[in-house]
Wavefront OBJ file of the C-alpha trace (Angstrom):
o trace
v -43.585 -15.107 -173.917
v -44.047 -16.156 -177.863
v -41.548 -17.253 -179.768
v -40.869 -17.778 -183.516
v -39.371 -20.515 -185.622
v -36.501 -18.827 -187.798
v -37.397 -16.465 -190.693
v -40.986 -17.533 -189.802
v -43.404 -14.334 -190.699
v -46.791 -15.853 -190.812
v -49.258 -18.162 -193.348
v -52.110 -16.240 -194.068
v -51.439 -13.006 -192.077
v -48.279 -11.357 -190.814
v -47.393 -11.690 -187.047
v -48.978 -8.202 -186.005
v -52.726 -9.872 -186.152
v -54.037 -12.113 -183.424
v -53.866 -15.635 -183.554
v -55.971 -17.841 -181.982
v -54.821 -21.448 -180.018
v -57.796 -23.697 -180.130
v -58.696 -27.469 -180.897
v -55.482 -28.962 -179.292
v -54.967 -31.874 -180.715
v -53.146 -32.864 -177.476
v -57.412 -33.950 -176.121
v -57.260 -36.631 -178.769
v -53.654 -37.568 -179.219
v -51.639 -40.283 -177.407
v -48.661 -39.054 -175.162
v -45.696 -40.711 -173.670
v -42.610 -39.360 -172.353
v -39.053 -40.398 -170.841
v -40.173 -40.256 -167.429
v -42.586 -38.935 -164.603
v -42.944 -38.913 -161.249
v -45.786 -40.875 -159.196
v -48.777 -38.687 -159.571
v -47.478 -36.947 -162.265
v -48.352 -38.274 -165.013
v -46.754 -37.165 -168.368
v -50.718 -37.252 -170.064
v -51.842 -34.502 -167.218
v -50.263 -32.008 -169.177
v -52.546 -33.132 -172.494
v -55.711 -31.946 -170.679
v -56.711 -28.212 -170.227
v -56.629 -28.560 -166.510
v -54.491 -26.616 -164.271
v -54.709 -28.683 -161.550
v -52.480 -31.840 -162.762
v -49.068 -31.412 -164.102
v -46.588 -33.888 -165.592
v -43.177 -34.314 -163.817
v -40.096 -35.885 -165.183
v -37.854 -37.908 -162.420
v -34.695 -36.918 -164.955
v -33.852 -34.028 -167.154
v -33.506 -34.037 -169.953
v -37.123 -35.097 -170.057
v -39.770 -35.256 -173.308
v -43.176 -35.472 -173.967
v -44.344 -37.079 -177.048
v -47.917 -36.711 -178.550
v -48.886 -39.224 -181.604
v -52.074 -38.111 -183.784
v -54.762 -40.602 -184.544
v -54.017 -39.349 -188.174
v -52.295 -36.719 -189.950
v -52.901 -32.894 -188.541
v -51.669 -29.943 -189.504
v -49.990 -28.115 -186.782
v -48.449 -24.225 -186.538
v -48.126 -24.100 -182.744
v -47.303 -25.332 -179.213
v -48.447 -23.433 -176.322
v -47.510 -23.985 -172.600
v -49.304 -22.918 -169.864
v -49.147 -23.763 -165.756
v -45.574 -24.337 -165.723
v -42.412 -24.046 -163.538
v -40.647 -23.560 -166.838
v -38.793 -20.228 -166.115
v -38.195 -20.596 -162.252
v -36.598 -24.093 -163.262
v -34.002 -22.404 -165.782
v -35.683 -24.768 -168.282
v -34.971 -24.908 -172.220
v -37.951 -25.735 -173.977
v -37.582 -27.130 -177.748
v -40.503 -27.926 -179.994
v -39.331 -31.140 -182.274
v -40.787 -32.566 -185.133
v -40.027 -36.140 -186.359
v -38.492 -36.555 -190.091
v -39.516 -40.096 -190.701
v -35.507 -41.042 -189.070
v -35.074 -38.465 -186.590
v -35.968 -35.713 -184.153
v -35.091 -32.094 -185.765
v -35.656 -29.344 -183.810
v -38.170 -26.449 -185.168
v -37.868 -23.751 -182.659
v -36.367 -23.380 -178.680
v -36.526 -21.081 -175.894
v -35.089 -20.500 -172.580
v -38.364 -18.778 -170.478
v -37.474 -16.452 -167.898
v -40.745 -16.774 -166.006
v -43.585 -19.014 -165.503
v -46.207 -17.015 -167.532
v -47.822 -18.274 -170.627
v -45.270 -19.755 -173.837
v -46.141 -20.215 -177.177
v -44.235 -21.406 -180.251
v -45.211 -20.228 -183.972
v -43.772 -21.931 -186.750
v -44.508 -22.866 -190.143
v -47.249 -25.029 -190.705
v -46.600 -28.925 -191.266
v -48.748 -31.952 -191.541
v -47.171 -34.718 -189.399
v -48.824 -37.414 -186.921
v -46.682 -36.884 -184.451
v -44.515 -33.469 -182.166
v -42.353 -33.733 -179.474
v -41.517 -31.668 -176.367
v -37.659 -31.541 -175.446
v -36.800 -30.445 -172.092
v -33.436 -29.833 -170.712
v -31.651 -28.280 -167.626
v -30.594 -28.975 -164.178
v -33.554 -28.491 -162.107
v -36.659 -30.476 -163.318
v -39.821 -28.473 -163.394
v -43.922 -28.777 -163.492
v -46.143 -28.522 -166.839
v -49.791 -28.206 -166.426
v -51.110 -27.822 -170.010
v -49.504 -28.428 -173.543
v -51.675 -27.246 -176.094
v -50.789 -28.193 -180.003
v -52.741 -26.588 -182.961
v -52.963 -25.226 -186.180
v -53.585 -21.381 -185.586
v -56.449 -19.330 -186.349
v -55.181 -16.398 -187.937
v -57.833 -13.288 -187.861
v -57.600 -11.426 -191.302
v -57.224 -7.403 -189.060
v -55.199 -6.513 -186.688
v -55.888 -4.786 -182.886
v -56.269 -1.138 -182.845
v -53.562 0.133 -180.766
v -56.567 2.346 -178.886
v -58.401 -1.170 -177.927
v -58.489 -1.813 -174.064
v -55.686 -2.863 -171.432
v -53.017 -5.057 -173.113
v -53.718 -8.740 -172.162
v -50.077 -8.793 -170.208
v -51.281 -5.792 -168.677
v -54.843 -6.571 -167.238
v -53.861 -8.036 -164.046
v -57.089 -9.482 -162.258
v -56.559 -10.315 -158.571
v -58.224 -11.256 -155.688
v -56.704 -10.430 -152.667
v -57.977 -11.471 -148.946
v -57.157 -9.057 -146.205
v -56.776 -9.999 -142.037
v -57.433 -7.336 -139.666
v -57.274 -7.554 -135.675
v -60.420 -6.999 -133.588
v -59.890 -3.315 -133.744
v -59.332 -2.732 -137.407
v -55.651 -3.244 -137.420
v -54.384 -4.116 -140.833
v -51.883 -7.719 -140.264
v -51.463 -9.108 -143.529
v -52.556 -9.715 -146.853
v -52.629 -12.857 -149.237
v -53.471 -13.784 -152.624
v -56.325 -15.757 -153.255
v -56.188 -16.059 -157.140
v -54.313 -13.892 -159.935
v -54.561 -14.043 -163.448
v -54.471 -11.727 -166.496
v -57.954 -11.155 -168.181
v -59.133 -8.463 -170.786
v -61.491 -8.453 -173.890
v -60.274 -7.028 -176.846
v -62.492 -5.922 -180.581
v -61.244 -7.395 -183.449
v -63.678 -5.376 -186.259
v -64.646 -5.238 -189.863
v -64.535 -8.755 -190.401
v -66.296 -9.895 -193.637
v -69.481 -11.806 -192.734
v -68.656 -15.247 -194.696
v -65.502 -15.251 -193.278
v -66.751 -15.283 -189.364
v -69.659 -17.899 -190.475
v -67.228 -19.887 -192.312
v -64.060 -19.958 -190.291
v -64.525 -17.710 -187.028
v -67.722 -19.754 -185.746
v -66.537 -23.358 -185.580
v -63.423 -22.146 -182.646
v -66.971 -19.976 -181.125
v -68.423 -23.214 -180.708
v -65.492 -25.307 -179.412
v -64.638 -22.260 -177.008
v -67.916 -23.193 -175.478
v -66.433 -26.423 -173.726
v -62.894 -25.902 -174.423
v -60.415 -23.568 -173.232
v -57.706 -21.401 -175.931
v -54.572 -18.994 -176.667
v -55.067 -15.708 -177.551
v -52.168 -14.147 -179.122
v -52.888 -10.277 -178.989
v -49.538 -8.838 -181.307
v -47.361 -12.095 -181.544
v -44.395 -10.149 -183.128
v -44.411 -6.598 -181.742
v -46.401 -7.725 -178.492
v -44.887 -11.244 -177.596
v -45.741 -11.103 -173.623
v -49.219 -10.485 -175.000
v -51.130 -13.644 -174.330
v -53.008 -15.423 -172.068
v -54.591 -18.749 -171.813
v -58.836 -18.554 -171.512
v -61.523 -20.528 -170.025
v -64.854 -18.632 -171.386
v -67.539 -17.406 -168.525
v -69.726 -16.545 -171.806
v -70.220 -17.199 -175.380
v -68.622 -15.021 -178.099
v -70.832 -13.290 -179.785
v -69.827 -11.873 -183.408
v -71.794 -8.317 -184.210
v -72.518 -6.560 -187.144
v -71.029 -3.379 -187.499
v -74.065 -1.873 -189.802
v -71.272 -1.495 -192.447
v -71.859 -3.375 -195.264
v -70.959 -7.213 -194.699
v -68.600 -6.241 -191.951
v -68.707 -7.890 -188.091
v -66.981 -7.122 -185.014
v -66.078 -9.702 -182.562
v -64.731 -9.146 -178.884
v -62.441 -11.561 -177.595
l 1 2 3 4 5 6 7 8 9 10 11 12 13 14 15 16 17 18 19 20 21 22 23 24 25 26 27 28 29 30 31 32 33 34 35 36 37 38 39 40 41 42 43 44 45 46 47 48 49 50 51 52 53 54 55 56 57 58 59 60 61 62 63 64 65 66 67 68 69 70 71 72 73 74 75 76 77 78 79 80 81 82 83 84 85 86 87 88 89 90 91 92 93 94 95 96 97 98 99 100 101 102 103 104 105 106 107 108 109 110 111 112 113 114 115 116 117 118 119 120 121 122 123 124 125 126 127 128 129 130 131 132 133 134 135 136 137 138 139 140 141 142 143 144 145 146 147 148 149 150 151 152 153 154 155 156 157 158 159 160 161 162 163 164 165 166 167 168 169 170 171 172 173 174 175 176 177 178 179 180 181 182 183 184 185 186 187 188 189 190 191 192 193 194 195 196 197 198 199 200 201 202 203 204 205 206 207 208 209 210 211 212 213 214 215 216 217 218 219 220 221 222 223 224 225 226 227 228 229 230 231 232 233 234 235 236 237 238 239 240 241 242 243 244 245 246 247 248 249 250 251 252 253 254 255 256
């Protein structure tokens, strides 16, 4: 689910334009937490992997990321968590120089990916505050400046992100072929959609740094943040993103 700071309507483009959350500051910042269980260190949430977690030992809990230098930040995203199951409230906070001030807060209703979008600010730290009765697990906390695409996704595009379910099942059968049960090996959402009519100069200057980064690191993709707030996913590429010329003046298309 995608949540917005009050009155935020976008920076360069409105919230019907796709956003890519990449180049996470989490991977180069310093993490400090209020508490952490043994084997569930706070720094685990700063990595891109989905197999290690931060788990506080008391609530409310805080996860603070201090940057090596002032950075521009306009988004926080969370993946691989139990915040919905735990009934926790998540608040993104900024440091004013004297106190921590709330930027945007939400109480997720499920354990799907979460993104918070807000006005860009230059800062050297950001904090995630977690409140509730049940202690959650959090696998990935991503902080970055969003890349806003100058064109929207056509409604005639393939399956929306949140409907593009990819599940592998394992069936158990008896020696005579009778079905005895079924288990899920893994499940995720994965689709590709194309954003077209992008000027080649913009692709070269603005988009290609993300393409290079995506060869090594994952990212969050938000399809239509305002009208489709559940259409987001956390992605590790299995291939390169390759812009294609459209044959129309200097316009290009990319599949994400």
